[in-house]
C-alpha positions in Angstrom: 28.6 17.1 -9.6 28.2 16.4 -5.9 26.9 19.9 -5.2 24.1 19.5 -7.8 23.2 16.1 -6.3 22.9 17.6 -2.9 20.7 20.4 -4.1 18.2 18.0 -5.7 17.6 15.9 -2.6 19.9 12.9 -2.4 18.2 9.6 -1.5 21.2 7.4 -0.9 24.9 7.3 0.0 26.0 5.8 -3.3 27.6 2.9 -1.5 26.3 -0.5 -2.6 25.5 -2.9 0.2 27.6 -6.0 0.0 25.9 -9.4 0.2 26.8 -11.1 3.5 27.7 -14.8 4.0 24.7 -17.1 4.5 25.9 -18.0 8.0 25.6 -14.4 9.1 22.2 -14.2 7.4 21.0 -17.0 9.7 22.4 -15.2 12.7 20.5 -12.0 11.7 17.2 -13.8 12.0 17.5 -13.4 15.7 16.1 -10.0 16.8 18.9 -9.8 19.4 21.8 -10.3 17.1 21.9 -6.8 15.7 22.1 -5.2 19.1 25.2 -7.1 20.1 26.9 -5.6 23.2 25.5 -2.1 22.6 23.3 -0.6 25.2 19.5 -0.8 24.9 19.1 2.5 26.8 17.6 5.5 25.1 20.5 7.6 23.8 19.6 11.1 25.0 22.5 12.6 23.0 20.5 12.2 19.7 18.9 15.5 19.0 15.1 15.5 19.3 14.5 18.5 17.1 16.7 19.9 14.3 14.7 22.9 13.2 13.0 23.4 9.9 14.2 20.1 8.5 12.5 18.2 11.3 9.3 20.2 10.8 9.4 19.5 7.1 9.8 15.8 7.8 7.0 15.8 10.4 4.7 17.6 7.9 5.6 15.2 5.1 5.0 12.1 7.3 1.8 13.5 8.9 0.2 14.4 5.7 1.4 11.2 4.0 -0.5 9.2 6.6 -3.4 11.7 6.3 -3.6 11.2 2.6 -3.9 7.4 3.2 -6.6 8.0 5.7 -8.5 10.4 3.5 -8.3 8.1 0.5 -9.2 4.9 2.3 -12.1 6.6 4.2 -13.7 7.4 0.9 -13.4 3.8 -0.1 -14.7 2.6 3.3 -17.8 4.9 3.0 -18.3 3.5 -0.4 -18.1 -0.1 0.9 -20.8 0.8 3.5 -23.0 2.2 0.7 -22.5 -0.7 -1.7 -23.5 -3.3 1.0 -26.2 -1.2 2.6 -28.3 1.8 1.4 -27.0 1.6 -2.2 -27.6 -2.1 -2.5 -30.2 -2.2 -5.3 -29.8 -6.0 -5.6 -31.1 -6.5 -2.0 -34.8 -6.5 -2.8 -35.9 -8.7 0.2 -34.9 -6.2 2.9 -36.4 -3.0 4.2 -34.9 0.4 3.3 -34.5 1.0 7.0 -32.4 -2.1 7.4 -30.1 -1.1 4.5 -29.8 2.5 5.7 -29.0 1.2 9.2 -26.2 -1.0 7.9 -24.6 2.0 6.2 -25.0 4.4 9.1 -23.8 1.9 11.7 -20.8 0.9 9.5 -19.9 4.6 9.3 -20.2 5.0 13.1 -18.0 1.9 13.8 -15.5 3.1 11.3 -15.0 6.5 13.0 -15.5 5.5 16.6 -13.8 2.1 16.8 -11.5 1.7 13.8 -10.0 5.1 13.5 -8.9 5.5 17.2 -7.4 2.0 17.1 -5.2 3.1 14.2 -3.9 5.9 16.4 -2.8 3.4 19.0 -0.9 1.4 16.5 0.8 4.6 15.1 1.8 5.7 18.6 3.5 2.3 19.4 5.4 2.1 16.1 6.6 5.7 16.0 7.9 5.7 19.5 9.6 2.3 19.1 11.4 3.4 15.9 12.6 6.6 17.6 14.1 4.5 20.3 15.6 2.2 17.7 17.3 5.2 16.1 18.9 6.1 19.4 20.2 2.5 19.8 21.7 2.7 16.3 23.4 5.9 17.3 24.9 4.1 20.3 25.8 1.0 18.3 27.7 3.0 15.6 28.9 5.8 17.8 27.4 8.6 15.8 24.4 11.0 16.1 23.5 11.6 12.4 20.7 8.9 12.5 17.2 9.2 11.3 14.3 7.2 12.7 12.4 5.0 10.3 9.0 6.5 9.5 5.9 4.6 10.6 2.4 4.7 9.3 -0.6 3.0 7.8 0.0 0.0 5.5 -1.4 1.8 2.4 -1.0 -1.1 -0.1 -2.5 -3.8 2.1 -5.4 -1.5 3.3 -6.5 -0.7 -0.2 -6.5 -4.4 -1.1 -8.3 -5.6 2.0 -11.0 -2.9 1.9 -12.5 -4.7 -1.2 -11.1 -8.2 -0.9 -12.1 -8.7 2.8 -14.2 -5.8 4.3 -16.7 -5.6 1.4 -17.5 -9.3 1.2 -17.5 -9.6 5.0 -20.1 -6.8 5.2 -22.2 -8.3 2.5 -22.1 -11.6 4.3 -23.3 -9.8 7.4 -26.2 -8.3 5.4 -27.2 -11.7 4.1 -26.9 -13.3 7.6 -28.9 -10.8 9.5 -31.4 -9.7 6.9 -34.8 -9.6 8.7 -36.9 -9.6 5.5 -38.9 -7.0 3.7 -41.8 -7.2 6.2 -39.7 -6.6 9.4 -40.7 -4.0 11.9 -38.7 -0.8 12.3 -37.2 -2.1 15.6 -36.0 -5.4 14.0 -34.7 -3.6 10.9 -32.5 -1.3 13.1 -31.3 -4.1 15.4 -30.4 -6.4 12.6 -28.8 -3.6 10.6 -26.5 -2.9 13.5 -25.6 -6.6 13.9 -24.8 -6.9 10.1 -22.5 -3.9 10.2 -20.7 -5.2 13.4 -20.3 -8.6 11.8 -18.5 -7.1 8.8 -16.3 -5.1 11.1 -15.5 -8.2 13.3 -14.4 -10.3 10.4 -12.3 -7.4 9.0 -10.6 -6.9 12.4 -9.9 -10.7 12.7 -8.3 -10.7 9.2 -6.2 -7.7 10.1 -4.9 -9.6 13.2 -3.9 -12.6 11.0 -2.1 -10.2 8.6 -0.2 -8.8 11.6 0.8 -12.3 12.8 2.0 -13.2 9.3 4.2 -10.0 9.3 5.8 -11.1 12.6 6.6 -14.5 11.0 8.2 -12.6 8.1 11.2 -11.8 10.4 12.5 -15.2 9.5 12.5 -14.5 5.8 13.4 -10.8 5.3 17.2 -11.0 5.4 17.2 -14.3 3.5 15.2 -12.8 0.6 17.2 -9.6 0.3 20.6 -11.5 0.4 19.4 -14.0 -2.1 17.4 -12.0 -4.6 18.8 -9.5 -7.2 18.7 -5.8 -6.0 16.2 -5.0 -8.7 13.7 -7.5 -7.2 14.3 -6.2 -3.7 13.5 -2.6 -4.8 10.4 -3.4 -6.8 8.0 -2.9 -3.9 9.6 0.4 -3.2 9.5 1.6 -6.8 6.1 0.1 -7.4 4.3 1.5 -4.4 6.2 4.8 -4.8 5.4 5.3 -8.5 1.9 3.9 -8.7 0.3 4.6 -5.3 2.2 7.5 -4.1 2.8 9.3 -7.4 0.6 8.1 -10.2 -2.7 7.7 -8.3 -2.6 11.1 -6.5 -1.6 12.7 -9.8 -4.9 11.5 -11.3 -6.7 13.4 -8.5 -4.6 16.5 -8.9 -5.3 16.8 -12.7 -9.1 16.6 -12.1 -9.1 19.9 -10.3 -6.3 22.1 -11.7 -7.6 25.4 -10.2 -7.4 23.8 -6.8 -4.4 21.5 -7.1 -1.9 22.5 -9.8 -0.3 25.4 -8.0 0.2 23.5 -4.7 1.8 20.7 -6.7 4.2 23.1 -8.3 5.0 24.6 -4.8 6.1 21.0 -3.7 8.2 20.7 -6.8 9.9 24.1 -6.3 10.4 23.4 -2.6 11.5 19.8 -2.4 12.9 19.0 -5.8 14.2 22.6 -6.5 15.3 23.2 -2.9 13.5 26.6 -2.8 12.7 27.8 0.7 10.3 30.6 1.9 11.7 32.5 4.9 9.3 33.6 7.7 11.7 35.1 10.2 15.5 34.7 10.3 16.3 31.1 9.6 12.8 29.9 10.1 11.1 28.9 6.9 7.5 28.1 6.1 7.1 24.3 5.8 6.6 23.4 2.1 4.1 20.6 2.9 1.9 22.8 5.1 2.0 25.6 2.4 0.7 23.2 -0.2 -2.0 21.9 2.0 -3.2 25.3 3.0 -3.3 26.5 -0.6 -5.4 23.5 -1.6 -7.9 24.0 1.3 -8.2 27.7 0.5 -8.7 27.2 -3.2 -11.1 24.3 -2.7 -13.4 26.2 -0.2 -13.3 29.2 -2.6 -15.1 26.9 -5.1 -12.2 25.8 -7.3 -13.6 22.2 -7.6 -17.3 23.0 -7.9 -19.0 21.5 -10.9 -22.5 21.6 -12.5 -25.2 19.5 -10.8 -27.6 19.6 -13.7 -28.7 16.1 -14.8 -27.3 15.0 -18.1 -29.6 13.4 -20.7 -29.0 10.7 -23.2 -26.5 9.2 -23.9 -25.3 9.7 -20.3 -28.6 8.9 -18.8 -32.0 7.5 -19.8 -34.4 9.2 -22.2 -36.5 11.8 -20.4 -35.5 10.7 -17.0 -33.9 12.3 -13.9 -31.7 9.3 -13.1 -28.7 10.4 -15.2 -25.5 11.7 -13.8 -24.3 15.2 -13.5 -20.9 16.7 -14.4 -20.1 16.8 -10.7 -20.7 13.1 -10.5 -18.0 12.4 -13.0 -15.4 14.6 -11.4 -16.1 14.4 -7.7 -17.0 10.7 -7.5 -20.3 10.8 -5.7 -24.0 11.6 -6.4 -24.7 15.3 -6.7 -27.7 16.5 -8.8 -29.8 19.7 -8.6 -32.8 19.7 -6.4 -31.3 17.5 -3.7 -29.4 20.1 -1.8 -26.1 18.9 -3.3 -23.4 21.6 -3.6 -21.6 20.0 -6.6 -18.3 20.5 -4.9 -15.6 17.9 -4.1 -15.0 15.9 -1.0 -13.6 18.0 1.8 -15.2 21.3 0.7 -18.9 20.7 1.5 -20.1 23.0 4.3 -23.1 20.9 5.2 -21.0 17.7 5.5 -18.4 19.4 7.6 -21.0 20.7 10.0 -22.7 17.3 10.3 -19.3 15.6 11.0 -18.5 18.1 13.8 -21.9 17.7 15.4 -21.8 13.9 15.3 -18.2 13.0 16.1 -16.1 15.8 17.5 -15.1 15.0 21.1 -17.9 12.5 21.5 -18.8 8.9 20.6 -18.0 5.4 21.8 -14.2 5.8 21.4 -12.4 2.4 21.7 -15.8 0.8 22.2 -14.6 -2.1 20.1 -11.5 -2.8 22.2 -11.1 -6.6 22.3 -14.5 -7.3 20.6 -13.2 -7.5 17.0 -11.1 -10.6 17.6 -14.4 -12.5 18.0 -14.4 -12.5 14.2 -11.8 -15.3 14.4 -14.6 -17.6 15.4 -16.7 -16.9 12.3 -15.4 -20.1 10.7 -17.7 -19.8 7.6 -15.9 -16.6 6.5 -12.5 -16.9 8.1 -12.1 -20.2 6.3 -12.2 -18.2 3.0 -10.3 -15.2 4.2 -7.5 -16.9 6.2 -5.4 -17.7 3.1 -5.7 -14.3 1.5 -4.9 -12.7 4.9 -1.7 -14.7 5.1 -0.9 -13.6 1.6 -1.5 -10.0 2.4 0.7 -10.4 5.5 3.4 -11.6 3.2 2.9 -8.6 1.0 3.3 -6.4 4.1 6.6 -7.9 5.1 8.0 -7.8 1.6 7.3 -4.1 1.6 9.0 -3.8 5.0 12.0 -5.6 3.6 12.4 -2.9 0.9 12.1 -0.1 3.4 14.9 -1.5 5.5 17.0 -1.9 2.3 16.2 1.7 1.4 17.2 3.1 4.8 20.5 1.2 4.7 21.2 2.6 1.2 20.7 6.1 2.8 23.2 5.3 5.6 21.1 3.8 8.5 21.4 0.0 8.7 18.5 -1.1 10.9 17.7 -4.7 12.0 15.4 -6.4 9.5 13.9 -9.0 12.0 13.1 -6.4 14.7 11.4 -4.0 12.3 9.2 -6.8 10.9 8.3 -7.9 14.4 7.4 -4.4 15.4 5.3 -4.0 12.2 3.3 -7.1 13.1 2.9 -6.2 16.7 1.6 -2.7 15.8 -0.9 -4.3 13.4 -2.0 -6.8 16.0 -2.3 -4.1 18.7 -4.5 -2.0 16.3 -6.7 -5.1 15.7 -7.0 -5.8 19.4 -8.2 -2.2 19.9 -10.8 -2.7 17.1 -8.8 -1.6 14.0 -9.4 -3.0 10.5 -6.2 -1.3 9.2 -2.6 -2.4 9.7 0.5 -0.3 10.4 4.0 -0.7 9.0 7.3 1.0 8.5 6.8 3.6 5.9 8.8 4.2 2.7 10.4 7.6 2.8 13.3 7.3 5.2 15.8 8.7 2.6 13.6 11.7 2.2 13.5 12.5 5.9 17.2 11.9 6.3 17.9 14.3 3.4 15.8 16.9 5.2 18.0 16.6 8.3 15.4 14.9 10.6 16.4 12.8 13.5 13.8 11.3 15.9 11.4 14.2 16.8 9.4 14.0 13.6 8.6 10.3 14.3 7.7 10.7 17.9 5.5 13.8 17.2 3.7 12.0 14.4 2.8 9.1 16.7 1.7 11.4 19.6 -0.3 13.7 17.2 -2.2 10.8 15.6 -2.9 9.1 18.9 -4.6 12.3 20.2 -6.1 13.4 16.9 -7.7 10.0 16.0 -9.1 9.5 19.6 -11.0 12.8 19.7 -13.3 12.3 16.7 -11.7 15.2 14.9 -10.6 13.0 11.9 -14.2 12.8 10.7 -14.3 16.6 10.7 -11.0 16.9 9.0 -12.1 14.4 6.3 -14.8 16.9 5.4 -12.7 20.0 5.4 -9.5 18.9 3.5 -9.8 18.1 -0.2 -8.4 14.7 -1.3 -5.8 16.3 -3.6 -4.4 18.6 -0.8 -1.9 16.0 0.4 -1.6 14.4 -3.1 1.2 16.8 -4.2 3.3 15.7 -1.2 2.7 12.0 -2.0 3.7 12.6 -5.7 7.0 14.0 -4.5 7.7 11.1 -2.1 6.7 8.5 -4.6 8.8 9.8 -7.4 11.8 10.2 -5.2 11.5 6.6 -3.9 11.0 5.3 -7.4 14.2 7.1 -8.3 16.1 5.4 -5.5 15.0 2.0 -6.9 16.9 2.8 -10.1 19.9 4.5 -8.3 20.6 1.4 -6.2 20.2 -1.1 -9.1 22.8 -1.9 -11.8 22.0 -0.2 -15.1 21.6 -3.5 -16.9 18.7 -4.3 -14.5 16.6 -1.2 -15.2 14.3 -3.2 -17.5 13.7 -5.6 -14.6 12.4 -2.7 -12.4 10.2 -1.5 -15.2 8.7 -5.0 -15.6 8.2 -5.1 -11.9 6.1 -1.9 -12.0 3.6 -3.4 -14.4 1.7 -5.5 -11.8 1.3 -2.4 -9.6 -0.2 -0.5 -12.5 -2.5 -3.5 -13.2 -3.5 -3.4 -9.5 -4.5 0.2 -9.8 -6.6 -0.6 -12.8 -8.2 -3.5 -11.0 -9.2 -1.4 -8.0 -10.2 1.7 -10.0 -13.8 0.6 -10.5 -14.8 0.7 -6.8 -14.4 -3.0 -6.2 -15.4 -4.1 -9.6 -12.8 -5.6 -11.9 -11.3 -4.9 -15.3 -12.4 -7.1 -18.1 -8.8 -7.5 -19.3 -7.8 -11.0 -18.2 -4.1 -10.0 -18.3 -4.7 -7.2 -15.9 -6.6 -9.5 -13.6 -3.6 -12.0 -13.7 -1.0 -9.5 -12.6 -3.1 -7.3 -10.3 -3.9 -9.5 -7.2 -2.2 -8.9 -3.8 -1.2 -5.4 -4.8 1.0 -6.7 -7.6 3.9 -7.1 -5.1 4.4 -10.8 -5.4 4.1 -10.8 -9.2 6.4 -7.8 -9.5 9.2 -9.4 -7.4 9.0 -12.6 -9.4 9.2 -10.9 -12.7 12.1 -8.7 -11.7 14.0 -11.6 -10.1 13.6 -14.0 -13.0 14.6 -11.4 -15.6 17.5 -10.1 -13.6 18.9 -13.6 -13.2 18.3 -14.2 -16.9 20.3 -11.0 -17.8 23.1 -12.2 -15.6 23.0 -15.6 -17.2 22.5 -17.2 -13.8 20.8 -20.3 -15.1 20.8 -22.2 -11.9 18.9 -19.5 -10.1 16.4 -19.2 -12.9 15.8 -23.0 -12.9 15.3 -23.4 -9.2 13.2 -20.2 -8.8 11.0 -21.2 -11.7 10.2 -24.6 -10.1 9.4 -22.8 -6.8 7.1 -20.3 -8.6 5.4 -23.2 -10.3 4.3 -24.6 -7.0 3.5 -21.2 -5.6 1.1 -20.6 -8.5 -0.7 -23.9 -7.7 -1.6 -22.7 -4.2 -2.6 -19.2 -5.0 0.5 -17.3 -3.9 1.1 -15.8 -7.3 -0.3 -15.8 -10.9 -3.5 -17.7 -9.9 -6.2 -15.4 -11.2 -9.4 -17.4 -11.3 -12.2 -15.0 -12.1 -14.4 -14.8 -15.2 -15.8 -11.4 -15.8 -19.3 -10.9 -17.2 -20.9 -7.7 -18.4 -21.8 -6.2 -15.0 -19.4 -7.6 -12.6 -17.1 -10.5 -11.6 -17.3 -14.1 -10.5 -16.6 -13.6 -6.8 -13.8 -11.7 -5.1 -11.3 -14.5 -4.3 -8.7 -13.7 -6.9 -5.9 -15.5 -4.9 -7.7 -18.8 -4.3 -7.3 -21.8 -6.6 -9.5 -24.9 -6.2 -6.8 -27.5 -6.7 -9.1 -30.3 -5.9 -11.9 -29.8 -8.4 -14.6 -32.5 -8.6 -14.6 -32.8 -12.4 -18.1 -31.5 -12.9 -17.0 -28.5 -14.7 -18.4 -26.1 -12.1 -17.1 -25.3 -8.6 -19.9 -26.5 -6.2 -19.3 -23.7 -3.7 -18.8 -20.6 -5.9 -20.5 -21.6 -9.2 -17.3 -20.6 -11.0 -16.4 -22.7 -14.1 -13.4 -24.8 -13.2 -11.8 -23.8 -16.5 -11.4 -20.3 -15.0 -8.6 -21.6 -12.7 -5.2 -20.6 -14.2 -2.8 -21.8 -11.5 -2.0 -25.1 -13.2 -1.3 -23.3 -16.5 1.2 -21.1 -14.8 2.7 -24.1 -13.1 3.4 -25.8 -16.4 4.7 -22.5 -17.9 7.2 -22.1 -15.1 8.3 -25.7 -15.4 8.9 -25.1 -19.1 11.1 -22.1 -18.2 13.0 -24.2 -15.7 13.7 -27.0 -18.2 14.9 -24.6 -20.9 17.1 -22.7 -18.4 18.6 -25.9 -17.1 19.7 -26.9 -20.6 22.2 -24.0 -20.6 24.0 -25.1 -17.4 26.3 -27.9 -19.0 27.4 -25.5 -21.7 28.3 -22.4 -19.6 31.8 -21.1 -19.3 33.2 -21.2 -15.8 31.1 -24.3 -14.8 33.5 -27.1 -13.8 31.2 -29.7 -15.3 31.1 -28.0 -18.7 32.2 -30.0 -21.7 31.3 -27.5 -24.4 31.8 -23.9 -23.4 29.4 -22.2 -25.8 27.4 -20.1 -23.3 29.0 -16.9 -21.8 29.8 -17.0 -18.0 27.7 -15.7 -15.2 27.8 -11.9 -14.4 28.7 -11.2 -10.8 30.0 -7.7 -11.0 27.4 -4.9 -10.7 29.4 -2.7 -13.1 29.6 -5.4 -15.8 27.4 -5.4 -18.9 26.0 -8.5 -20.5 27.5 -7.4 -23.8 31.2 -7.2 -24.7 31.0 -3.4 -24.8 29.4 -0.7 -22.8 26.3 0.9 -24.3 27.8 4.3 -23.6 30.9 3.5 -25.5 29.2 1.7 -28.4 30.1 4.3 -30.9 33.8 3.9 -30.1 33.9 0.2 -30.6 34.1 -1.5 -33.9 31.4 -4.1 -34.1 32.3 -7.2 -36.0 30.3 -7.6 -39.3 
């Protein structure tokens, strides 16, 4: 009943959004249309703080962003190691040069990139709090919840390997002084190589932000044209795969440290159990889970053996094999090297070094304005511009879903304005030296269910602006285990995936499940630290976070279930052309035993010279699959179009042998409901 639903965290109002006339959709493209005659002033009547619910929402949003930062920092450090000190393939450079590349990349990351992220977060969180007060004025009510704002998790995880790694490797190649260089030259060139990789990454981030701004012209059109299942695929996909599935893999690696905190989150958020401190004040569930993980981790709950394993895990009689700690904790830790064998965030020596190096010191905002010089690096930006535009499209598609999710929860925000703010926040971060973009966060229904208003959003922006500009994040990265915030992410991810199903007609559930598959493939693709799966099907669905492929699969199948042959025909033709130009289904890598042919999974050489081998990349032309997908989509379009003259309800139909279109969300494609099948006599 209603009481049971309320106790288990409702994520929507249960009222389906009606499609609006196309003329109104066009009007909504203007960022000023939504505001109408309502005042633009800050509505001071909207409560800033609502008590424990606001605190819960703040903790959830803060640690949600922190989880992204912790996870992507691990990957960024790995990128610096792959291109620099750990680059065993670079035999023509001095060790000092390679080590300088890694150390300088680390310094730039913490001193230039991280503070810039804080500036973007401050801008977006404050803006969305203001927007919530304007919604309160517009609709004459105070029960509004600000949209959450944070780091663009999906796009960041894509670009760290698709752009930052190859950019840094290009810098290493460009500035390599040779294996006979002096120490001074090795250090100077190593710093230039690291800065080159950073500049190109920042420039690409700016392009992504600009593309997100342009998305304001498409958001409302897409969500009013596409089936609900397709609109909710980014929400369900990112929620289930990146916020739930991926953190759960980290949790199960260390059950003594992470299992109990995970269950505390389940008890508190799903079961609605609260733990009183004094009177009506309760202990924040998210903070309790974090503290438990930290305490258990520092007590040794994730410590593993550092003894070197012999054959078959390592060579015969050598000391180059891995340890058990290597397998579980993800980085080199063998006995005799001073390694503790504990997991990230629980190493005392690393924590001390981070405090000594970065806390309240460093060249903070030293990269302000410098990173955009990467736009002039034509030899790389020529290759990265197209993927950056695609990643920007991925970003605004995710934003579209977040706006739809908030509206389903009761707060109808303007699509165009939110997309513009997303893009401006990312461009601001890039201007300040940031490689990572910002965006509206999924999770608004969760915060609204907790009773939050605007305080949680403003406090999150202010806290991160201060926190990331003081050098303390480098310290925190080394004192909080990765799985500490994972339990909170699992809760948010599962709840948002649930909303995708709740807002979708039952007959379209298979469409959402199909839409999840590219996200799962993307996780497999990125799992190997920038390497790729050898499964060509995985590599086909995985690029660009899986979002574009997921939306296409969900839309096509939903229209097919509804017998909307015109839509299937037209969209298949569009997808055919999209696949030719690398927007979707254009995987072009051949995988060999120890790696992949290049990193440009979204690029298709349409104008091959016929020699059989691409002259720039060396990749066999036969590897390009865009034209195959184009033909496949055209075949679908032709077959679908054959049904149109025979469908009931079509005024041009001569032979009504195909059932009519389904327009009602409650209708089933069969003549009887699945739930009532036992009561209906099925003709033999």
